[in-house]
N, C-alpha and C positions, 0 to 999 in steps of 0.2 A: 870803955866801950866794949861791946861784945863783937866777936869775930864770926862772920858767916862765910863758909866755904861752899861755893856752888860748883858741883862736879857734873860734867856731862858723862853719860854712861860709856862703858867700854864699847869697842867695835861690835856692832850687831851683825846680822846675817844678810847683808846687802846682796841682792841677786837671787836669794832663796825664796821659796814660797812663804815661809814665815820669817819675816825680818826681825821679829821681836824675840830673838834669842842671841845671847852673846856668842861670838866665835871663840875658838880657843885662844886666839890672840887677845880678844876683848877681855877674857878672864885674866890673862896674864897682866894686861895693862892695869886692871883694877887692883890686882894683888900688889903690883909694884907701887901703885899710889898709896895703898895702905902701909906698905913697908916704909915709904918715904915719910908719911905722917908719923909713924912710930919712931923712926930714927931721928926726926927733927922735933920730937915732943910736941907735935901739933894734933894729937889725937882729939877728936871731938867728944863732947859729953853727950851729944844727942845727934842722931841721924834721922832726917826726914827724907822720904822718897815717894815718888809716884808709885802707882800700882801696876805699871807695865812690867813684863818679865825682865826686860833689859835693865830696868831700875833695880828690881829685886836682886838679880844676879850680880850686878855691880856692887851693891851694898854688901852682899854676902862675901864676895871675893875681897873687897876692901877690908872687911873685918878680919878675914883670914890673914891678910898681910899685916894688919895691926897687931895680930896675935891676941886679940881680946874681943869680947862681945860688948857692943855699945847699944844702949837703948835705941830702938828704932821704931819710928811711927810712920805708918803709911798715910800719905796725904795726897789723894788723887788730884787735888788742885794743881799739883806740880806735873801732871801728865802733859805729854806733847800733844799738839794739834794733829789731826789725821792728815798727814802729808800726802798719802796715797789718794785719798778721796778728793783732795784739792787738785792734785795733778790730773786725775781722771776727769774732774769737772771742767778743768781748763781745756783738756784735749777734746772733750765733747763739744766745746764751743769753737775750738781751733784745731780741727783734725789735721790740717796742713802742717802743724807743729810737731806731729808725732815723731819721736826720735828714730833715727835709722840704725842706732846701735844701742846696746844696753850698758855701756861703760859709765862710770860714776860722773865723769866730766859732762857728758851729754845729759844725763839725768839732772844734775844740779843746775845746768843752764835752763832746762825746761822748768824745774821747780822754782827758780827765781822768778820767771815770768808769771807762773801760776800764783805765787805768793803776792807779787805786786798787784795782780788783778784782784786777788782775794781781799787785799788790804784796802784798795781804793774803791771797792764796791762795783767794779765793772764785771766781776765774775757773777753771772746771773744764775748758773746752775746751783741747785741746793747742795750745801755742804753740812756736815754734822755740827759745825760751829761757825759762827761768823767771826770776822776779825775782832769786832767790838766785844763779842762774848769772850773770846780768848784773852783779850786785853784785860777785861774785868776779872776773869778767873785768876790770871797771874798776879794782878794787883792784890787780890784777896789772899793768894798763896804767900806773897811777900809779906803782907801785913800780919798774917798768922804766924809766920816764921819769925818775924822780928819782934814778936811779943816775948821771946825767950831772953829777955835782958838779964835774967838771973844767972845765965850760963855764960862762960867765957868763950866757948866755941861751939857752933852748930854747923853741921854739914848737911847739905841737900844733894841728893842724887836725882838728876832730872835729865832733860834732853836739851839739844841746842836751841830750839825755838823758844821753849819756856824760859831758859836761862837768859837768852838774848832779850826777850820781852821784859824780864825783871830788870835787867841792866838798863834797858831803854826807859823804864819807869824812873829809875834812880837818876839817870842823866838827862831825862826829858828829851829823848830822841824821837825823830820822825819815824813813821812806819818803814820807809825805805831804808833808813839807817839800821833799824832793828833787823830787817831782812838781811842786810849786808853782814851784820855781826853773826847772824845765825849761820850763814854759809861759810863762815871762817872757823866755826867751832871744831875742835879736834876731840877725839875720843879720850875720855878721862881728863880733858882740859879743865884746869882749876881756875876759877875766878873768885876774887876775895873782896868782901865787903865788911866794913865796920859799921856798927849801928848802935843806937840807943833809942830812947823813947821819942826823940825829936828828929834825929838825923840819920841818914844812910850815905855812906861814902864808898865809892868803888876805888879799890887800891890796885887791883890787877885783873887782867882778863885773859882767859884761855891759855894759861902757861902750863908747861909740862916739866916741872923740875925733876920728876921721877923718871923721865925719859932722856934727860940731858947727859947721856954718856954714849960712847962710841958704839957699844954693842946693842943699843936700843934705838938708835936713830932711824933705822929702817922699819921699826915697829910703830912709827907715828902714822895714824890714820884719821880719817874724818867722815866715815860712813857708818 
């Protein structure tokens, strides 16, 4: 069977006007993952990534850590949903839920309620993409990715929501369970799938083998 590595991007710029840029820590996290894959001889033969800047930068730094260039294909099907638009749509309907602080814990609590409303159809404000359209898009991304059965290892750089939806498709999870997975994902978290033309098996989710050392534990992030 072929091996699929699903990688969430490095830490982005939460709290800044442009979230879609890796922080300096995010760049280091991505390089560390590349070094880990190099040292454990798990280098991919192909990298697929979304076209967001945080996806591009993560793939670049990962290859820097690998010490080699890997064929990379841009596949926008792996892009994240527009979480800001969904949060704003939810607040437009529930202004009383506006957070009183801008810390990550408060934001993610708000985001969970917005995503639940988005997924069950109770969010009536227009959003760039419906939950059903997102579901369909990630199904297509997973199908296209798993066509590479001629390769031993494929790596995808994407985002927490897209990766969680893909895992949800494999495990046949409910929308609420997919959302719970999404809110657990960590930056450069690694999820592993084995696949062939008939089957897809999840073997690990959201682990950080490249961060599992005393001098890096404080560098684990989820935003």
